[in-house]
C-alpha positions as CSV (number, residue, x, y, z in Angstrom):
1,M,7.3,-6.4,43.3
2,A,7.5,-7.0,39.8
3,G,7.2,-10.4,38.4
4,K,8.1,-12.5,35.2
5,T,5.1,-11.6,33.1
6,G,3.4,-9.1,34.4
7,D,3.6,-5.6,36.7
8,V,1.5,-7.1,39.2
9,V,2.4,-10.3,41.2
10,I,-0.8,-13.0,42.2
11,K,0.1,-15.1,45.2
12,K,-2.0,-18.0,46.1
13,Y,-1.6,-19.8,49.5
14,A,-2.2,-23.7,50.3
15,N,-5.9,-22.3,51.4
16,R,-6.2,-21.6,47.4
17,R,-6.6,-18.0,48.3
18,L,-5.0,-15.4,46.1
19,Y,-3.7,-12.1,47.2
20,N,-3.4,-9.5,44.5
21,T,-0.7,-7.7,46.1
22,G,-1.0,-4.8,44.2
23,T,-4.4,-3.6,45.5
24,S,-3.6,-5.3,49.2
25,T,-6.8,-7.6,48.1
26,Y,-7.9,-11.1,48.3
27,V,-9.2,-11.8,44.8
28,T,-11.3,-15.0,42.8
29,L,-10.1,-16.6,39.4
30,E,-13.8,-14.2,38.4
31,D,-11.6,-11.3,39.3
32,L,-8.1,-12.5,37.5
33,A,-10.4,-13.2,34.0
34,E,-11.5,-9.9,34.4
35,M,-8.2,-8.7,34.4
36,V,-7.2,-11.0,31.8
37,K,-9.9,-9.0,29.8
38,R,-9.2,-5.5,30.5
39,N,-5.2,-7.2,29.1
40,E,-4.0,-6.4,32.6
41,D,-0.6,-8.7,32.6
42,F,-0.8,-11.0,36.3
43,T,2.0,-13.5,37.4
44,V,0.6,-16.2,39.6
45,Q,2.9,-16.9,42.2
46,D,3.1,-19.8,44.9
47,A,3.0,-18.3,48.4
48,K,5.3,-21.2,49.4
49,T,7.9,-21.3,47.4
50,G,7.7,-18.3,44.7
51,E,7.2,-20.9,42.1
52,D,5.6,-19.1,39.1
53,I,2.1,-21.3,38.7
54,T,-0.1,-18.4,35.6
55,H,0.0,-21.4,33.1
56,S,-1.9,-23.2,35.8
57,V,-4.3,-20.7,37.0
58,L,-4.8,-19.2,33.7
59,T,-6.2,-22.8,32.6
60,Q,-8.3,-23.6,36.0
61,I,-9.8,-20.2,34.7
62,I,-10.7,-21.7,31.2
63,F,-12.0,-24.9,32.6
64,E,-13.8,-22.6,35.3
65,L,-15.4,-20.3,32.5
66,E,-16.3,-23.8,30.5
67,N,-18.4,-25.8,33.2
68,K,-20.4,-22.1,33.4
69,D,-23.7,-22.5,31.3
70,G,-24.1,-21.9,28.4
71,Q,-20.1,-20.5,28.6
72,N,-18.7,-23.5,26.0
73,M,-16.3,-21.8,23.7
74,L,-14.3,-24.8,23.1
75,P,-16.0,-27.7,20.7
76,I,-15.1,-31.0,21.5
77,P,-14.3,-32.2,18.3
78,F,-10.8,-29.4,19.1
79,L,-10.9,-30.6,22.8
80,R,-10.0,-34.1,21.7
81,Q,-7.7,-33.3,18.8
82,L,-5.7,-31.3,20.9
83,I,-5.4,-34.0,24.1
84,A,-3.5,-36.5,20.9
85,Y,-1.7,-33.7,20.3
86,Y,-0.2,-34.1,23.5
87,G,3.6,-37.1,23.2
88,D,3.1,-35.9,19.2
89,Q,6.4,-34.8,17.3
90,M,3.4,-32.2,16.6
91,Q,3.8,-30.9,20.2
92,V,6.8,-28.9,19.6
93,V,4.7,-27.0,16.6
94,L,1.4,-26.7,18.2
95,P,1.8,-24.0,20.5
96,T,3.5,-21.2,18.1
97,F,0.9,-21.9,15.5
98,L,-2.6,-21.6,17.9
99,E,-0.7,-18.2,19.8
100,Q,-0.3,-16.7,16.1
101,S,-3.6,-17.6,15.5
102,M,-4.9,-16.2,18.5
103,Q,-2.7,-12.7,17.8
104,A,-3.9,-13.0,14.0
105,F,-7.6,-13.4,15.4
106,A,-7.5,-10.4,17.6
107,K,-6.5,-8.2,15.1
108,E,-8.6,-8.5,12.9
109,Q,-11.8,-8.9,15.8
110,E,-12.7,-5.5,15.6
111,R,-13.6,-6.3,12.0
112,M,-15.5,-9.0,12.6
113,R,-17.3,-6.9,15.1
114,E,-18.5,-4.4,13.1
115,Q,-19.9,-7.7,10.5
116,L,-21.3,-9.2,13.0
117,T,-23.4,-6.3,14.0
118,A,-24.1,-5.0,10.6
119,A,-25.4,-8.3,10.4
120,F,-27.4,-9.1,13.0
121,G,-29.0,-6.1,12.6
122,K,-32.7,-4.4,14.0
123,T,-34.6,-6.7,11.5
124,P,-34.8,-10.3,11.4
125,M,-33.9,-10.0,7.4
126,D,-30.9,-8.1,8.7
127,M,-30.1,-11.8,10.9
128,M,-30.8,-13.5,7.6
129,N,-27.2,-11.6,6.0
130,V,-24.4,-13.5,7.5
131,S,-22.8,-14.4,4.6
132,A,-20.1,-11.7,5.3
133,P,-18.8,-12.6,8.7
134,I,-18.7,-16.0,8.1
135,K,-17.2,-16.1,5.1
136,L,-14.3,-13.4,7.2
137,V,-14.2,-16.8,9.8
138,E,-13.7,-18.6,6.7
139,E,-10.9,-16.0,5.4
140,Q,-8.6,-16.3,8.3
141,V,-9.0,-20.3,8.7
142,R,-7.5,-20.4,5.4
143,R,-5.0,-17.7,6.5
144,N,-3.4,-20.3,9.8
145,T,-3.8,-23.0,7.2
146,E,-2.0,-21.4,4.5
147,M,0.9,-20.9,7.4
148,L,0.6,-23.9,8.9
149,Q,1.7,-25.1,5.9
150,N,4.1,-22.7,5.5
151,A,6.1,-23.8,8.8
152,M,5.9,-27.2,8.3
153,R,7.7,-26.6,5.2
154,M,10.8,-25.7,7.4
155,F,11.2,-28.8,8.6
156,T,12.8,-32.1,6.5
157,P,11.3,-35.3,5.5
158,F,14.6,-36.7,6.8
159,P,15.1,-38.3,10.7
160,L,16.5,-36.8,13.3
161,G,20.4,-37.1,13.5
162,K,19.8,-38.6,9.8
163,G,20.1,-36.4,6.5
164,P,20.0,-37.6,2.4
165,E,22.5,-39.7,1.7
166,P,25.9,-37.5,0.7
167,E,27.0,-36.5,-3.0
168,A,30.2,-37.7,-4.3
169,G,33.1,-36.7,-3.1
170,E,30.9,-35.4,0.6
171,A,33.4,-37.3,3.4
172,A,30.6,-38.9,5.5
173,S,32.5,-37.2,8.1
174,D,30.7,-34.3,7.1
175,K,27.5,-35.8,8.8
176,P,26.1,-35.5,11.9
177,T,27.5,-38.4,14.3
178,K,25.8,-37.2,17.9
179,D,22.7,-37.6,18.7
180,G,22.9,-34.1,20.1
181,G,23.1,-32.7,16.3
182,G,20.0,-33.4,15.3
183,L,18.6,-32.0,18.2
184,D,20.2,-28.7,17.3
185,E,19.3,-29.0,13.8
186,L,15.0,-29.8,15.6
187,K,15.9,-26.2,17.9
188,E,17.7,-24.0,14.6
189,Q,15.1,-25.3,11.9
190,I,11.5,-24.4,15.3
191,A,13.6,-21.0,15.6
192,A,13.3,-21.1,11.9
193,M,9.5,-21.4,12.1
194,Q,9.3,-19.4,14.3
195,R,11.2,-15.9,12.1
196,K,9.3,-17.5,9.5
197,L,5.8,-17.0,11.6
198,D,6.4,-13.3,12.1
199,S,7.0,-12.3,8.3
200,L,4.0,-14.0,7.5
201,D,2.0,-12.3,10.4
202,K,3.1,-9.0,9.5
């Protein structure tokens, strides 16, 4: 049975047990985490309703990993900022930005691994040479910042449904008169931003 985002379907039952329909075995959250690390795509469905609950299960995996000793990867300032964006107008932009940033980071990870290996070598002197990987991370942050700034330039400085005053000779009827016009405009801006991000990523 194929899922929406992957070939393997994981069914979650009311007793919280997870069943891998591909291997016909029960699995744990740790098993799913290992599947993610192996780049094995899967979809998690509610066994009773068939609802796609992949997002909530992946979030639960992150919660479990973050609570393991020495596994903390998400810094507190980042978590605070992330929470603050819920309900904010930037919420429509942030998911795309985070996804593009992680994709760019993934493409650079092999080069980072090589430089980290070179920096944290066999001798104490090697371990002192951390400038190269740090500069590499700083460069990636700079690229991500530029990508977000370029994306934000695509948004007009006018409130939804409003724009600059019409120039001389422009009919007032040419302006949007319905709330739906502003929403459509925002959707088009988001789509244009995605195209811009894709081109920047390339």
